[in-house]
C-alpha positions as CSV (number, residue, x, y, z in Angstrom):
1,M,0.0,0.0,0.0
2,T,1.4,3.4,-1.0
3,N,1.6,6.3,1.5
4,D,-1.2,8.1,-0.4
5,E,-3.5,5.1,-0.2
6,L,-2.7,4.8,3.5
7,I,-3.4,8.5,4.1
8,T,-6.7,8.2,2.2
9,K,-7.8,5.3,4.4
10,L,-6.7,7.2,7.6
11,K,-8.7,10.3,6.5
12,T,-11.8,8.2,6.2
13,I,-11.2,6.8,9.7
14,I,-10.3,10.1,11.3
15,E,-12.9,12.3,9.8
16,P,-15.8,11.6,12.2
17,Y,-13.7,12.6,15.2
18,I,-12.0,15.8,14.0
19,Q,-12.8,19.3,15.4
20,D,-10.8,21.4,13.0
21,E,-12.0,21.2,9.4
22,V,-9.2,23.4,8.0
23,A,-6.5,21.2,9.4
24,F,-8.3,18.1,8.1
25,K,-8.4,19.5,4.6
26,T,-4.6,19.9,4.6
27,L,-3.9,16.7,6.4
28,S,-0.4,15.4,5.8
29,E,2.1,13.1,7.5
30,D,3.0,15.9,9.9
31,T,-0.6,16.4,11.1
32,D,-1.0,15.9,14.8
33,F,-4.3,14.3,15.9
34,I,-4.6,16.3,19.1
35,N,-2.9,19.6,18.4
36,D,-3.9,20.1,14.8
37,L,-7.2,18.2,14.4
38,K,-8.4,18.9,18.0
39,V,-9.3,15.2,18.5
40,N,-9.9,14.5,22.2
41,S,-8.2,11.6,24.0
42,A,-11.4,9.5,24.1
43,N,-11.9,9.9,20.4
44,L,-8.2,9.1,19.8
45,V,-8.9,5.7,21.4
46,D,-11.9,5.3,19.0
47,I,-9.6,6.1,16.0
48,I,-7.1,3.5,17.2
49,L,-9.8,0.9,17.5
50,D,-11.1,1.8,14.0
51,I,-7.5,1.5,12.6
52,E,-7.3,-2.0,14.1
53,D,-10.6,-3.0,12.5
54,E,-9.8,-1.4,9.1
55,F,-6.4,-3.0,8.7
56,N,-7.1,-6.2,10.7
57,I,-4.1,-5.6,13.0
58,R,-3.6,-5.6,16.8
59,L,-2.1,-2.6,18.4
60,E,-0.3,-2.9,21.7
61,N,-0.4,-0.2,24.4
62,E,3.1,1.0,23.4
63,D,1.9,1.4,19.8
64,M,-1.1,3.4,21.0
65,E,1.0,5.7,23.1
66,K,3.1,6.6,20.1
67,M,0.2,7.1,17.6
68,L,-0.2,10.8,18.1
69,D,0.2,12.0,14.5
70,V,-0.3,10.7,11.0
71,K,3.4,9.9,10.4
72,A,3.5,7.7,13.5
73,A,0.2,6.0,12.6
74,M,1.5,5.2,9.1
75,L,4.8,3.8,10.5
76,I,3.0,1.6,13.0
77,I,0.4,0.4,10.5
78,N,3.0,-0.5,7.9
79,T,5.1,-2.3,10.5
80,K,2.1,-4.3,11.7
81,L,1.1,-5.2,8.1
82,K,4.5,-6.4,7.3
83,A,4.8,-8.6,10.4
């Protein structure tokens, strides 16, 4: 899966939880879920659960703690998919 395909899938997952439409429209690898998209911590857990379902992967607590921005999410997802 290419980075663009992965970002497209992540945008679909993240969209219901965002609070900042402008930041969402310019979402990139550097976008932070909490600081840029204004996602609260409870919704961040929902996003992580949705990522597990979408990609059929299991995320450990240490993965979840690192998944604070798009780049980290992409790295973790790609690592899990290759395992």
